[in-house]
N, C-alpha and C positions, 0 to 999 in steps of 0.2 A: 648693521654695516657701511651706509653712503654714508654716515658722518666719519667712522672711521678710518672710509677710503681716501673722502679729503680731507683729511691730516695726517695721512701718510702723502698724499698727493703734492702737498704743497711743499713738501721739504726736496722735491725733482728739482734739479740742476741739468741741465743740458752736455755732453759734451758731445767732437766734433767724429767720434766714434762711435761705432754700436757694441757695444762688448758686454747686451748681453746675454739672458742664458735661451730666451726663445731657438733659434734657431737649431742648437745643439740636440734640445732634447726632441726636438717636433712638436707639430700643431697640439696633436690629441694629447698626450703628457701633458706641455706647456697650459692646456684649457683644463685638465683636471687638476691640478696647483689653485690654489686659495687666491685669490685677484689678491690680497696681501705681499702675496709669497710673489707674488706678479709683478707686480707694483716694486718690490727689489728688486729683485732679478731680471728686472724688464730694462725696456729705454722709455726714456732718458735716463741717464745712470743717475740713482740715488746721492747725493752728496749729502750727509745727515751723520748724527752718534745717536744712538745705541748704549743705552745709558742699563744697567741691571748686576746682577752679581753672580759668581758661580759657584750656585751650591756646593760641588766638591769640586776641589782640585784635588790628583790624587796622582804619584808614579811609582811602579818599584823601586827596590835598589838601584838596579840597571838603568831604568831610566832616570832615573834622578842625577848618578854619575853622569849617564849620558849628557843630560842638559847641564850642566855646571862646565861638563866642556863644550857645549858648543857655544855657550858664552863667549870664545875665543874664535867664533866663526860668527857673532851679531845674534844671536838668541832667536833662533826659527821656533823653537818650543822655547817654557817657563821651568825656570829652573828651582822654583819650590811647591808645600804643598800645601793645603789648607781647606777650610768650609765658610760657608758665607762670607766669599771673596768682593768684596764692591769689583766693577769690574764696568767698561767704556771700550765698544768697538766703534772706532774713526769709521767709517765707509766711506768712498768718492771715487770718480772719475780721475784717473794717470792723462799720461801723454799716453801708456801703452795698454792699459787696460786698466781693474778699478782693486782700492789698496783697500784693505782688512784688514785693518792695525787692531789688536786688543792689547788695552792697559788695564794692568791688574791692580789692585790696589789692597798691600797690605795693609794689617791692624799695625806692623811699627812705621806704620808711613812710608814707607820704602814705596815703589813699583817702580814693575817693569812692562816696559813695552815687546811685546810682538809682532813682528811686523811681515806683511805676504803680499803681493800683488794677481789675483789673476789673472791671466791674458788669454785671447783667444788665438789662437797662431793661423797661418794663411792655410793651412792643410785642416781648419777646425778642428786640433788639438786643443783642447782646455788644459793649460800647464799656470800654477801654484808656484810665482818664483819668491825663494826666501831667502835671506841674507849670503854674503859669500859665493856670489851664483850659485846656489844651491836649489834645484828643479823639481817640481815633485807632477809629473802626467798623474791626469783626472778623469775620471767616468765619475759620469753625470747624468745618476735618474730620479727618475719618479718613483713612487710609490705611497700607493691608498695614501697621497694628498701630500709627501712627504717627498721634500730635495734634498736625494744623496750623492757624497763626494767620496769616493775610493780611488787612494795614490794603483797610479801602477809604473808602480816602482822610483828607483831618483839619480838623476844626473848631475852633474857640471857644468853647467855651460860657460864658456871660454870662445863663443863664436864657432868658428869653425868648426873647433873641435867639443864632441860633449865627452866626458868620462863620464861611463853609470857609474853605481856604488852597487856593488855584489847584495844580494838577497841577507843576510847574514849580517854582513856589514852594516845598512841600514837599519832607520828606528825600526822598517816591516810596516804594514799594512796601515796605512790612517781613516780611518772613514768620519768623514760629518755629514752628522743628521741636520738636518732645518725643520722644524717643527713649527706650522702656526697653531697661535694659542689666541683667544679672546680677547680683544680690547686692546686693540692692537702690537702684544706682547708672540713672540714666539722662541724657541727655546735652542738652541746650539751646542750640540753634542757633541765629541767628538772622544776615539777610540783611534787608540795604536799598538798595533797587535804584531809582533816578533815572529818572523818563523819557527826559531825555534825553543825560547822565551817569552810565549806570551805577550797578556798586553805591560804594556811601560808606561802607558800615559792613558789619564781617564779625565775629563771635563766635562761638565752639562753647566748650564746655566738659564737664568731666562734675563729678556729682556726686549726695550721698545724703545721709541724714535724719545730724544731727548725732548721734556715741554708737551708731548702726546698725552 
């Protein structure tokens, strides 16, 4: 464990602002997380590429249709499906928060980039900002050593004006799990479930720091 921690910490880069999750989770929940998870989501913010593959990227028919339409506003969800898809998750501090950008590398050599920034607002709300000013407030919590992010609706942010999306018109509830695994690996699992139409998107994969 000691050598693994040194390898991860060596990748850290300092940011002028605090964007880690420690205060949001509370000290008890924070300390229950594995040390490697605390490094990934703590301070200083990591600037690192995580490499691996998505074992499964699937979507329902409605989900695929929604993903193709969403390409008009900047691809907030991946518009393809498949198995054993190589990917890179690029993480790093930005002026406002922490970028988590997923690049999918499809068998035909084409690539798809899904961009998002996690921002902690002044009121302590964690918000994932997606393309086209689409925002997704998140609940974040720890359960049995796993870090969970669960969406609480969606809205478009036009500065002083925020336009909420009705639940039936939104993709539904997004639930992301960050599960630590041995030897520097972690599992990313995302499920998006619509209140009327059930599961729209599901993907899971394993990643570790490049060169780790």
